[in-house]
Backbone as CSV, one residue per row, in Angstrom:
resi,resn,N_x,N_y,N_z,CA_x,CA_y,CA_z,C_x,C_y,C_z
1,MET,-2.768,-15.053,68.196,-3.148,-13.675,67.609,-5.118,-14.398,66.717
2,SER,-5.601,-13.292,66.958,-6.930,-13.895,66.031,-7.118,-13.892,64.776
3,THR,-8.276,-14.835,65.412,-8.777,-15.532,63.066,-8.940,-14.221,62.437
4,ARG,-9.589,-13.939,64.009,-10.119,-12.346,62.687,-8.694,-11.675,62.201
5,LYS,-7.826,-11.501,63.491,-6.567,-10.594,62.004,-5.750,-11.546,61.457
6,ILE,-6.238,-12.182,61.103,-4.795,-13.115,60.163,-5.957,-13.132,59.134
7,GLY,-7.204,-12.536,59.158,-8.221,-12.701,58.452,-7.993,-11.254,56.988
8,LEU,-8.111,-10.605,58.217,-7.603,-8.865,57.948,-6.046,-8.944,57.388
9,GLY,-5.584,-9.777,58.007,-4.115,-9.438,57.578,-3.171,-10.032,55.789
10,VAL,-4.396,-11.238,55.949,-4.600,-11.713,53.879,-5.591,-11.069,53.098
11,LEU,-6.401,-10.331,54.258,-7.400,-9.059,52.639,-6.420,-8.054,52.508
12,ALA,-5.576,-7.271,53.440,-5.199,-6.327,52.901,-3.772,-6.980,52.502
13,VAL,-3.139,-8.171,52.028,-1.892,-8.954,51.515,-2.838,-8.855,49.684
14,LEU,-3.793,-9.444,49.872,-4.622,-9.294,48.684,-4.958,-8.409,47.439
15,VAL,-5.056,-7.349,48.701,-6.480,-5.561,48.001,-4.624,-5.172,48.014
16,ALA,-3.573,-4.847,48.282,-2.430,-4.464,48.392,-2.125,-5.581,47.044
17,THR,-2.274,-6.433,46.200,-1.682,-7.248,45.522,-2.829,-6.840,43.903
18,ALA,-3.650,-6.899,43.867,-4.553,-6.994,42.728,-4.415,-5.361,42.284
19,VAL,-4.690,-4.144,43.938,-4.241,-2.836,42.852,-2.441,-3.099,42.520
20,MET,-1.731,-3.320,42.988,-0.223,-3.085,42.247,-0.095,-3.450,40.748
21,PHE,-0.729,-5.030,40.514,-1.265,-5.308,39.797,-1.904,-5.246,38.954
22,GLY,-3.267,-4.204,39.388,-4.384,-3.671,37.917,-3.867,-2.449,37.586
23,LEU,-2.444,-2.106,38.246,-1.870,-0.685,38.064,-0.801,-0.619,36.879
24,GLY,-0.084,-2.157,36.260,0.416,-2.312,35.354,1.865,-2.605,35.850
25,TYR,1.974,-2.717,37.287,3.994,-2.977,37.873,3.356,-4.180,38.093
26,GLY,4.605,-4.952,38.350,5.009,-6.611,38.766,6.580,-6.072,39.388
27,SER,6.960,-7.143,38.490,8.400,-8.004,39.094,9.147,-6.328,37.867
28,THR,8.989,-5.524,38.129,9.445,-4.667,37.231,9.599,-3.736,38.498
29,GLY,10.220,-3.803,39.051,10.842,-2.870,40.465,9.578,-1.626,40.246
30,GLY,8.381,-1.471,40.214,7.918,-0.179,40.110,7.221,-0.212,38.905
31,GLN,7.784,-0.426,37.793,7.623,0.603,36.404,6.882,-0.152,35.564
32,PRO,5.979,0.787,35.158,4.918,0.309,34.206,5.685,-1.038,33.238
33,THR,4.765,-2.070,32.950,4.940,-3.117,32.149,5.127,-2.253,31.005
34,PRO,5.913,-2.908,29.973,6.425,-2.661,28.872,5.519,-2.805,28.046
35,LYS,5.397,-1.811,26.998,4.318,-2.765,26.003,5.289,-4.142,25.081
36,GLN,4.513,-5.044,25.011,4.969,-6.261,23.836,4.520,-5.595,22.343
37,LYS,6.124,-5.993,22.110,6.348,-5.584,20.525,6.199,-7.012,19.478
38,VAL,4.991,-7.021,19.012,4.716,-8.124,18.246,4.814,-7.695,16.481
39,VAL,4.822,-9.013,15.540,5.472,-8.443,14.487,4.367,-9.314,13.705
40,ILE,3.529,-8.791,12.689,2.394,-8.997,11.805,3.366,-9.269,9.932
41,HIS,4.005,-10.269,10.395,4.448,-10.826,8.576,3.047,-10.460,7.434
42,LEU,3.516,-10.543,6.593,2.643,-10.617,5.415,3.928,-10.932,3.924
43,SER,2.819,-12.301,3.491,4.077,-12.057,2.203,2.603,-12.082,0.942
44,GLN,1.483,-12.590,1.532,0.134,-12.572,0.300,-0.562,-11.143,-0.205
45,TYR,-1.185,-11.115,-1.055,-1.828,-9.982,-1.682,-2.833,-10.140,-2.167
46,SER,-2.955,-10.964,-3.295,-3.559,-10.487,-5.065,-4.857,-11.872,-4.301
47,PHE,-4.623,-13.147,-4.865,-4.927,-14.512,-3.565,-5.063,-14.310,-2.171
48,GLY,-4.399,-13.881,-1.905,-5.085,-13.754,0.018,-5.378,-12.731,0.223
49,SER,-6.904,-12.748,-0.332,-7.738,-10.695,0.392,-8.368,-11.194,1.742
50,HIS,-8.638,-12.601,2.070,-8.442,-13.402,3.517,-7.950,-12.488,4.660
51,ALA,-6.666,-13.174,4.175,-5.379,-13.398,4.558,-4.973,-11.659,5.110
52,VAL,-4.808,-10.673,4.174,-4.657,-9.482,3.917,-5.854,-8.942,5.074
53,LEU,-6.660,-9.437,4.865,-8.179,-9.063,6.500,-7.811,-9.313,6.965
54,MET,-7.280,-10.385,7.434,-7.236,-10.957,8.636,-6.075,-10.154,9.371
55,ALA,-4.108,-10.049,8.873,-3.638,-9.410,9.333,-3.837,-7.869,9.616
56,VAL,-4.144,-7.161,8.719,-4.454,-5.571,9.281,-6.322,-5.316,10.241
57,HIS,-6.311,-6.370,10.489,-7.043,-6.513,10.976,-6.759,-6.514,12.956
58,PHE,-5.963,-7.790,12.857,-5.139,-8.108,14.510,-4.490,-7.431,14.320
59,ALA,-3.702,-6.405,13.550,-2.541,-5.682,13.976,-3.167,-4.063,14.088
60,ARG,-5.135,-4.122,13.623,-5.579,-3.099,14.423,-6.200,-3.180,15.725
61,HIS,-6.493,-4.669,16.032,-7.151,-5.056,16.986,-5.652,-4.300,18.369
62,LEU,-4.512,-5.230,17.636,-3.464,-5.536,18.609,-3.047,-3.813,19.304
63,GLN,-2.565,-2.863,18.136,-2.319,-2.178,18.003,-3.199,-1.338,19.120
64,GLU,-4.345,-1.229,18.428,-5.395,-0.318,19.431,-5.396,-0.938,21.043
65,ASN,-5.002,-1.846,22.042,-5.106,-2.857,23.112,-3.644,-2.483,23.425
66,GLY,-2.758,-1.107,23.170,-1.530,-1.409,24.391,-0.399,-2.162,23.662
67,SER,-0.228,-2.886,22.420,0.856,-3.772,21.568,1.351,-2.377,21.151
68,ASP,2.764,-2.741,20.531,3.620,-1.817,19.532,3.903,-2.600,18.221
69,VAL,2.954,-2.437,17.199,3.122,-3.359,16.532,3.629,-2.943,14.518
70,THR,4.536,-3.695,14.483,4.749,-3.345,13.069,4.433,-4.613,12.472
71,LEU,4.115,-3.965,11.291,2.740,-4.825,10.154,4.553,-5.153,9.044
72,LEU,5.113,-6.121,8.458,6.356,-6.635,7.351,5.970,-6.814,6.706
73,LEU,5.810,-6.757,5.384,5.264,-6.738,4.338,6.608,-7.412,3.196
74,ASP,6.314,-8.457,2.132,7.224,-9.019,2.158,6.985,-9.908,0.916
75,VAL,7.281,-9.721,-0.011,7.140,-10.789,-1.654,5.639,-10.041,-2.142
76,GLU,4.279,-10.695,-2.252,3.619,-9.553,-2.469,2.929,-9.409,-1.273
77,GLY,3.011,-8.963,-0.709,2.327,-8.651,-0.112,2.485,-7.370,0.811
78,VAL,3.813,-6.831,-0.426,4.336,-5.350,-0.677,3.068,-4.888,-1.265
79,ARG,2.437,-5.257,-1.805,0.968,-4.271,-2.761,0.352,-3.719,-1.259
80,LEU,0.181,-4.566,-0.395,-0.265,-3.668,0.858,-0.001,-2.269,0.694
81,ALA,1.244,-1.913,0.393,1.677,-0.645,0.862,1.507,0.612,-0.066
82,ASP,1.329,0.158,-1.188,1.512,0.872,-2.854,0.220,1.176,-2.565
83,GLN,-0.203,2.293,-2.871,-1.626,3.553,-2.932,-2.118,2.602,-4.498
84,ARG,-1.566,2.475,-5.889,-1.839,2.131,-6.355,-2.579,1.102,-6.508
85,HIS,-2.255,0.237,-5.786,-3.253,-0.878,-6.147,-4.417,-0.352,-4.877
86,MET,-4.780,-0.030,-3.912,-5.979,-0.065,-2.864,-6.888,1.345,-3.282
87,ASP,-7.729,1.445,-4.451,-8.089,2.054,-4.636,-9.665,2.891,-3.904
88,VAL,-9.555,3.791,-3.031,-10.256,4.665,-1.865,-12.088,4.292,-2.029
89,ALA,-12.173,3.955,-3.238,-13.425,3.949,-3.796,-13.926,2.466,-3.420
90,VAL,-13.126,1.240,-3.142,-13.710,0.486,-2.726,-14.990,-0.246,-2.222
91,THR,-14.804,-1.176,-2.619,-16.126,-1.597,-1.920,-16.071,-3.541,-1.005
92,GLY,-17.046,-3.765,-0.245,-16.665,-5.656,-0.205,-15.227,-5.307,0.950
93,ILE,-14.610,-6.465,0.822,-13.265,-7.189,1.781,-12.405,-5.803,1.258
94,ASN,-11.945,-4.813,0.373,-11.721,-3.998,0.162,-11.720,-2.783,0.469
95,ALA,-12.517,-2.632,1.155,-13.406,-0.985,2.013,-12.683,-1.817,3.261
96,ASP,-12.662,-3.124,3.735,-12.152,-3.588,5.060,-10.682,-3.341,5.791
97,ILE,-10.171,-3.773,4.268,-8.473,-3.463,4.242,-8.140,-2.408,4.578
98,ALA,-9.069,-1.930,4.023,-7.781,0.108,3.347,-8.977,-0.036,4.857
99,GLY,-9.598,0.448,5.369,-10.584,0.676,6.882,-9.023,0.430,7.951
100,HIS,-9.202,-0.866,7.827,-8.160,-1.509,9.345,-7.158,-0.439,9.115
101,TYR,-6.577,-1.054,7.118,-5.341,-0.441,7.579,-4.898,1.209,8.236
102,ASP,-6.259,1.663,7.857,-5.630,3.298,7.649,-6.538,3.674,9.342
103,ALA,-6.594,2.623,10.165,-6.920,3.196,11.117,-5.875,2.165,12.513
104,PHE,-5.111,1.614,11.731,-3.677,0.361,12.540,-2.916,1.714,12.161
105,VAL,-2.170,1.706,10.952,-1.268,3.968,11.119,-1.806,4.453,11.488
106,LYS,-3.060,4.780,12.499,-3.516,6.266,13.088,-3.741,6.158,14.373
107,ALA,-3.729,4.493,14.687,-3.598,4.459,16.024,-1.897,4.212,16.827
108,GLY,-1.054,4.316,15.898,0.471,4.151,15.882,1.459,2.419,15.161
109,GLY,0.787,2.170,14.701,1.340,0.668,13.755,2.578,1.093,12.692
110,LYS,2.649,0.444,12.782,4.146,0.279,11.941,3.652,0.145,10.728
111,VAL,4.414,0.386,9.229,4.208,-0.592,8.206,5.942,-0.365,7.962
112,LEU,6.293,-1.930,7.466,7.606,-1.746,7.197,7.822,-2.431,6.104
113,VAL,7.956,-2.393,5.148,8.975,-2.974,4.064,10.083,-3.276,3.576
114,CYS,9.636,-4.585,2.549,11.056,-5.471,2.452,11.319,-4.618,0.897
115,PRO,12.946,-4.090,1.383,13.193,-2.892,0.030,13.068,-4.095,-1.238
116,HIS,14.097,-5.314,-1.418,14.777,-5.546,-2.157,13.123,-6.011,-3.130
117,CYS,11.673,-6.531,-2.443,10.835,-6.610,-2.837,9.573,-5.251,-2.991
118,ALA,9.824,-5.020,-2.278,9.520,-3.313,-3.284,9.799,-3.348,-4.661
119,GLY,11.269,-2.685,-4.795,11.939,-2.371,-6.025,11.438,-4.323,-6.812
120,SER,11.137,-5.498,-6.490,10.897,-6.379,-7.332,9.827,-6.035,-8.186
121,SER,8.400,-5.494,-7.443,7.222,-4.692,-7.498,7.393,-3.790,-8.123
122,GLY,7.998,-2.075,-8.377,7.983,-1.342,-8.532,7.232,-0.611,-7.968
123,LEU,7.111,-0.731,-6.488,7.127,0.174,-5.932,7.847,1.077,-5.099
124,THR,8.419,2.293,-5.206,9.270,3.047,-4.737,7.990,4.643,-3.874
125,ALA,9.589,5.223,-2.820,8.823,5.848,-2.368,7.229,6.761,-2.645
126,GLN,7.069,7.016,-3.543,6.211,8.104,-3.575,5.065,7.344,-4.042
127,TYR,4.498,5.849,-4.248,3.730,5.356,-4.465,2.971,4.844,-2.866
128,LEU,4.018,5.429,-2.589,3.918,4.577,-0.857,2.540,5.025,0.170
129,ARG,1.147,4.036,0.088,0.487,4.307,1.419,0.951,4.803,2.861
130,PRO,0.468,6.051,3.145,0.210,6.418,4.550,0.463,5.759,5.491
131,GLY,1.877,5.940,6.070,1.740,4.938,7.668,2.989,4.035,7.158
132,ALA,3.585,3.903,6.086,5.033,2.989,4.958,5.682,3.233,4.691
133,ARG,6.924,2.377,5.159,8.256,2.855,4.447,8.719,1.937,4.391
134,ILE,9.471,1.891,3.260,10.506,0.943,2.682,12.126,0.825,3.668
135,GLY,12.044,-0.498,4.071,13.427,-0.775,5.356,14.657,-0.415,3.692
136,LYS,15.325,0.026,4.883,16.857,0.185,5.174,18.243,-0.599,4.244
137,ASN,17.201,-1.709,4.666,18.110,-2.841,4.360,17.787,-4.108,4.384
138,LEU,17.534,-5.308,4.457,17.275,-7.115,4.910,17.507,-7.049,6.746
139,GLY,18.977,-6.164,6.728,19.347,-6.390,8.520,18.068,-5.596,8.647
140,GLU,17.784,-4.656,8.472,16.737,-3.649,9.064,15.356,-4.215,9.810
141,LEU,15.605,-5.031,8.727,14.426,-6.293,8.685,13.837,-6.992,9.666
142,ALA,15.554,-8.122,9.359,16.054,-8.778,10.708,15.951,-8.817,11.761
143,GLU,16.353,-7.112,12.135,16.686,-6.182,12.910,15.125,-6.708,14.031
144,VAL,14.469,-5.526,13.050,12.859,-5.962,13.625,12.503,-7.568,14.366
145,LEU,12.045,-8.414,13.623,11.870,-9.493,13.801,12.640,-10.367,15.090
146,LEU,14.035,-9.964,15.321,14.584,-10.288,16.192,14.175,-9.921,17.605
147,ALA,14.130,-8.162,17.572,13.463,-7.914,18.694,11.702,-8.062,19.272
148,ALA,11.501,-8.653,18.593,9.635,-9.028,18.275,9.790,-10.022,19.472
149,ASP,8.178,-9.425,20.669,8.587,-10.617,21.420,7.148,-11.868,20.993
150,LYS,6.753,-11.380,19.603,5.828,-12.544,19.012,5.110,-12.366,17.597
151,THR,5.613,-12.617,16.853,5.162,-12.825,15.574,4.755,-13.715,14.904
152,LEU,3.737,-13.170,14.211,2.685,-13.863,13.317,2.688,-14.101,12.105
153,ASP,2.869,-14.764,10.987,2.715,-14.904,9.763,1.210,-15.083,9.078
154,TYR,0.592,-14.602,7.691,0.018,-14.189,7.611,0.543,-14.911,5.263
């Protein structure tokens, strides 16, 4: 066999491989690669506005780029889901937080609030921001965490 035919054969295999992986197909038997499930855990709010901004900004970025993201709020982080704490006329870092939160939810991101922590802070369903929901119980939060491919903590 000539060197030219071997070179063309190798090139054909490389092109086929590049096309296969470029279309999102791999070792899943021709099925698209499933979205990675990411949980971003946020437990701060009042004294961690930079952490809050990072959590919602990163959540938005991951959700808009193909991940399946759940923002898990507990302890003081539940305030992010409380519309009484997020004035729409705010400026500075709070305006950025609100904008990233809204874009995250619009992109299909989920916001899950710890039911115990919601109760401790006086947060009920009537005060939830759009896209947020209070979990049924701690078992539901545990299921979300255990199903995640990756977890980030703020």
